[in-house]
C-alpha positions in Angstrom: 26.5 -19.2 -31.2 28.9 -17.4 -33.5 26.5 -17.9 -36.3 23.6 -16.4 -34.3 25.8 -13.5 -33.3 26.7 -12.8 -36.9 23.0 -12.9 -37.7 22.3 -10.4 -35.0 24.9 -8.0 -36.5 24.0 -8.8 -40.1 24.6 -6.3 -42.9 21.0 -5.4 -43.4 20.7 -4.3 -39.8 23.3 -1.8 -40.5 22.0 -0.7 -43.9 18.3 -0.4 -42.8 18.7 2.3 -40.2 21.3 4.1 -42.4 18.8 4.2 -45.3 15.9 5.3 -43.2 17.8 8.1 -41.5 19.5 9.3 -44.7 16.2 9.0 -46.6 14.6 11.5 -44.1 17.5 13.8 -44.3 17.5 13.7 -48.2 13.7 14.5 -48.0 14.5 17.5 -45.7 17.2 18.7 -48.1 14.7 18.6 -51.0 12.0 20.4 -49.0 13.9 22.9 -46.8 17.5 23.3 -48.0 18.3 26.8 -49.1 21.6 27.1 -51.0 21.5 30.9 -50.8 21.3 30.8 -47.0 24.1 28.2 -46.8 26.3 30.5 -48.9 25.8 33.2 -46.2 27.5 30.9 -43.7 31.2 31.9 -43.4 33.3 28.9 -42.4 35.9 30.4 -40.1 38.2 29.2 -37.4 35.3 29.9 -35.1 33.2 27.3 -37.0 36.0 24.7 -37.0 36.6 25.3 -33.3 32.9 24.6 -32.3 32.6 21.6 -34.5 35.8 20.3 -32.8 34.1 21.0 -29.4 31.1 19.0 -30.6 33.4 16.1 -31.4 35.0 16.4 -28.0 31.5 16.2 -26.4 31.0 13.0 -28.2 34.2 11.7 -26.8 33.0 12.8 -23.4 29.9 10.7 -23.9 32.0 7.6 -24.7 34.4 8.4 -21.9 31.5 8.4 -19.4 30.3 5.0 -20.5 33.9 3.6 -20.5 34.5 4.8 -17.0 31.2 3.2 -15.9 32.1 -0.2 -17.3 35.6 0.0 -15.8 34.3 0.8 -12.3 31.3 -1.5 -12.6 33.7 -4.4 -13.0 35.8 -2.9 -10.1 38.6 -2.5 -12.6 38.5 -6.1 -13.8 38.1 -4.7 -17.3 41.2 -2.9 -18.6 40.6 0.5 -20.1 41.0 -1.0 -23.6 38.4 -3.6 -22.8 36.1 -1.0 -21.4 36.4 1.1 -24.5 35.7 -1.9 -26.7 32.5 -2.8 -24.7 31.3 0.8 -24.9 31.7 0.9 -28.7 30.1 -2.5 -29.1 27.1 -1.4 -26.9 26.7 1.9 -28.7 26.8 -0.1 -32.0 24.1 -2.3 -30.6 22.0 0.8 -29.8 22.2 1.9 -33.4 20.8 -1.3 -34.9 18.1 -1.9 -32.3 14.9 0.1 -31.5 15.5 2.9 -29.0 13.3 1.1 -26.5 15.7 -1.8 -26.6 19.0 -0.1 -26.6 22.5 -1.6 -26.5 22.6 -2.3 -22.8 20.8 -5.7 -23.3 23.6 -6.8 -25.7 26.2 -5.7 -23.1 25.7 -9.0 -21.3 27.1 -10.8 -24.3 30.0 -8.3 -24.8 30.9 -8.5 -21.1 30.8 -12.3 -20.8 33.1 -12.5 -23.8 35.6 -10.2 -21.9 35.6 -12.9 -19.1 33.1 -11.2 -16.8 30.9 -13.9 -15.3 27.3 -14.0 -16.6 25.7 -13.2 -13.3 27.9 -10.2 -12.8 27.3 -9.0 -16.4 23.6 -9.2 -15.8 23.9 -7.2 -12.6 25.9 -4.5 -14.6 23.1 -4.2 -17.2 20.5 -3.7 -14.4 22.7 -1.1 -12.7 23.4 0.8 -15.9 19.7 0.8 -16.8 18.9 2.1 -13.3 21.5 4.8 -13.5 20.3 6.0 -16.9 16.7 6.0 -15.9 17.5 7.8 -12.7 19.3 10.5 -14.6 16.1 11.2 -16.6 13.9 11.1 -13.6 16.0 13.5 -11.5 17.1 15.8 -14.3 13.6 16.9 -15.3 12.6 18.5 -12.0 16.1 20.1 -11.8 15.6 21.7 -15.2 12.2 22.9 -14.2 13.9 24.9 -11.4 15.6 27.0 -14.1 13.1 26.9 -17.0 9.4 27.5 -16.6 7.2 24.6 -17.8 5.4 26.7 -20.4 8.7 27.8 -21.9 10.0 24.2 -22.1 6.8 23.1 -23.8 5.9 26.3 -25.6 4.6 24.8 -28.8 0.8 24.8 -28.6 0.4 23.1 -32.0 -0.9 19.5 -32.4 2.7 18.3 -32.6 3.7 20.2 -29.5 0.7 18.7 -27.6 1.7 15.2 -28.9 5.3 15.7 -27.7 4.1 16.7 -24.3 1.8 13.7 -24.1 4.5 11.3 -25.2 6.9 12.8 -22.8 4.5 12.5 -19.9 3.9 8.8 -20.7 7.6 8.1 -21.1 8.5 9.9 -17.9 5.9 8.0 -15.9 7.2 4.7 -17.4 10.8 5.7 -16.4 9.6 6.6 -12.9 7.9 3.3 -12.5 10.9 1.4 -13.9 13.2 3.2 -11.4 10.9 2.3 -8.5 10.8 -1.3 -9.7 14.6 -1.6 -10.1 15.4 0.1 -6.8 12.9 -2.2 -5.0 14.2 -5.3 -6.8 17.9 -4.6 -6.5 18.1 -3.2 -2.9 15.0 -4.3 -1.0 12.6 -7.0 -2.2 14.0 -8.9 -5.2 11.8 -11.9 -4.6 8.6 -9.8 -4.4 9.5 -7.9 -7.7 10.2 -11.3 -9.4 6.7 -12.5 -8.3 5.1 -9.3 -9.5 6.8 -9.5 -12.9 5.8 -13.2 -13.4 2.2 -12.4 -12.3 2.0 -9.5 -14.7 3.2 -11.5 -17.7 0.8 -14.3 -16.8 -2.0 -12.1 -18.1 -3.4 -13.4 -21.5 -2.2 -10.4 -23.6 1.3 -10.6 -22.2 1.7 -14.4 -21.9 3.8 -14.6 -25.1 6.7 -13.0 -23.2 6.2 -15.1 -20.1 9.5 -17.1 -20.4 11.4 -13.9 -20.9 9.7 -12.4 -17.8 10.7 -15.4 -15.7 14.3 -15.1 -16.8 14.3 -11.3 -16.1 13.0 -12.1 -12.6 15.7 -14.7 -12.0 18.4 -12.3 -13.4 17.1 -9.6 -11.0 17.6 -11.8 -8.0 21.2 -12.7 -9.2 21.9 -9.0 -9.7 20.6 -8.1 -6.2 23.1 -10.6 -4.7 25.9 -9.2 -6.8 25.5 -5.5 -5.7 24.3 -6.1 -2.2 26.5 -4.3 0.4 28.3 -2.1 -2.2 29.6 1.1 -0.5 29.2 4.7 -1.7 32.8 4.5 -3.1 31.4 2.0 -5.6 28.4 4.2 -6.7 30.1 7.6 -6.7 32.2 7.2 -9.9 29.2 5.5 -11.7 26.9 8.4 -10.9 29.5 11.0 -12.1 30.2 9.0 -15.3 26.5 8.7 -16.1 26.0 12.5 -15.7 29.1 13.1 -17.8 27.9 10.8 -20.6 24.4 12.2 -20.9 25.3 15.8 -20.5 28.0 15.4 -23.2 25.5 13.8 -25.5 23.2 16.8 -25.3 25.9 19.5 -25.5 26.8 18.2 -29.0 23.9 20.2 -30.4 24.7 23.3 -28.4 28.3 23.2 -29.9 27.0 22.7 -33.4 24.6 25.6 -33.1 27.4 27.9 -31.8 29.5 26.9 -34.8 27.0 28.6 -37.2 25.2 31.3 -35.2 25.0 32.8 -31.7 23.0 30.9 -29.1 21.4 33.1 -26.5 19.8 30.4 -24.3 22.1 27.3 -24.1 20.2 25.9 -21.1 16.9 25.9 -23.0 18.5 24.2 -26.0 19.9 21.6 -23.6 16.6 21.1 -21.9 14.7 20.7 -25.2 17.1 18.0 -26.2 16.4 16.3 -22.9 12.7 16.2 -23.8 13.5 15.0 -27.3 15.7 12.1 -26.1 13.0 10.9 -23.7 10.4 11.0 -26.5 12.7 9.2 -28.8 12.5 6.1 -26.6 9.2 5.2 -28.2 10.7 5.1 -31.7 10.3 1.6 -33.3 13.1 2.1 -35.8 16.7 1.0 -35.2 18.6 3.8 -33.3 15.5 6.1 -33.7 16.5 6.6 -37.4 14.0 8.8 -39.2 12.1 9.6 -36.1 15.1 11.4 -34.5 15.6 13.6 -37.5 11.9 14.5 -37.7 11.7 15.4 -34.0 14.9 17.5 -34.2 13.5 19.4 -37.2 10.2 20.1 -35.4 11.4 20.7 -31.9 14.8 22.4 -32.2 14.7 24.2 -35.6 13.1 27.3 -33.9 16.6 28.0 -32.4 18.1 28.1 -35.9 17.8 31.6 -37.4 18.3 30.3 -41.0 15.6 27.7 -41.7 17.3 26.6 -44.9 20.4 25.2 -43.1 18.4 23.0 -40.7 19.0 19.8 -42.8 22.7 20.5 -42.9 22.9 20.8 -39.1 20.8 17.6 -38.6 23.2 15.8 -40.9 26.2 16.9 -38.9 24.4 16.0 -35.7 23.6 12.4 -36.9 27.1 12.0 -38.3 28.6 12.8 -34.9 26.0 10.9 -32.7 24.8 8.0 -34.8 26.5 7.1 -38.1 30.0 7.2 -36.5 28.9 4.2 -34.3 27.5 2.4 -37.3 30.8 2.9 -39.1 33.0 1.9 -36.1 30.8 -1.1 -35.3 30.9 -2.3 -38.9 34.7 -2.3 -38.6 35.2 -3.8 -35.1 32.3 -6.3 -34.8 33.5 -8.9 -37.4 36.9 -8.9 -35.8 35.4 -9.1 -32.3 33.1 -12.0 -33.3 36.0 -13.9 -34.8 38.4 -13.4 -31.9 35.9 -13.9 -29.1 34.3 -17.0 -30.4 37.5 -18.6 -31.6 38.9 -18.0 -28.1 35.8 -19.8 -26.7 36.3 -22.8 -28.9 39.9 -23.1 -27.9 39.0 -22.9 -24.2 36.4 -25.7 -24.8 
């Protein structure tokens, strides 16, 4: 098992997304970077302050997930263990495609922190539901304050493609929420039957065994969370909102470090659209694709086009490469301590 885990977190899985992402950024520097415009930027205490705020928002993102793991286990995890699981899960997100994410690996991380497998599985289903619900609910809320044609103002081929991809991703998230709510709270057996029937189709049959396991896990998870009171859900909902909002506000803070921002809510909303679209990225952690979408979808808010690559680099350093670095440091130690402990217990 330890060997398989080491393979999952192998060096090339860290290097590949790093090289892809940095390669795109280097390309942008070569194509768009303007040294003269960069020289016009005055690095003042104002700049340092807002970069510090951007860093604090990233801590807010991690704090939200840490609180969520702590309360999901009903405080069975210590704060130190919850932080460890958060960082490991975020590292998992950086080395897997965006559509997979790190939550699926959280089952392994949680079980190694002495959380029973059934309960760990339930937690992954709950965190998935909370995250998807955030996206499903946040979009209509944003539309109350920002007109649709302003949010999707780009009439170019790329803008139309982003709108189409967002619509598809949003419908998928809506369907997933409906499936999870039905499966976890009302009819787990019926949802299990539906999943198995769906993956019995010829073009999906290769994933049939995984579908059966997912259906079984859903039933176990439904038993785990059945009867939970509002006091259980309240901190989880608040922590989810804190985490995702903090994630988006990093860019707002970085923009304010270098130039005035006149519509912070629109910048926030555009990032919401961008993150939903990034789910389709086939690359680990959305590397390459994320930088491209940022350049195309948010650069209009940057008054000096020549500094766009610099801001993208800072953004990815704060939101992506930091987790690769931290993961590379803590994963080998975690694998060694967790699996050695398992051997001793056997």
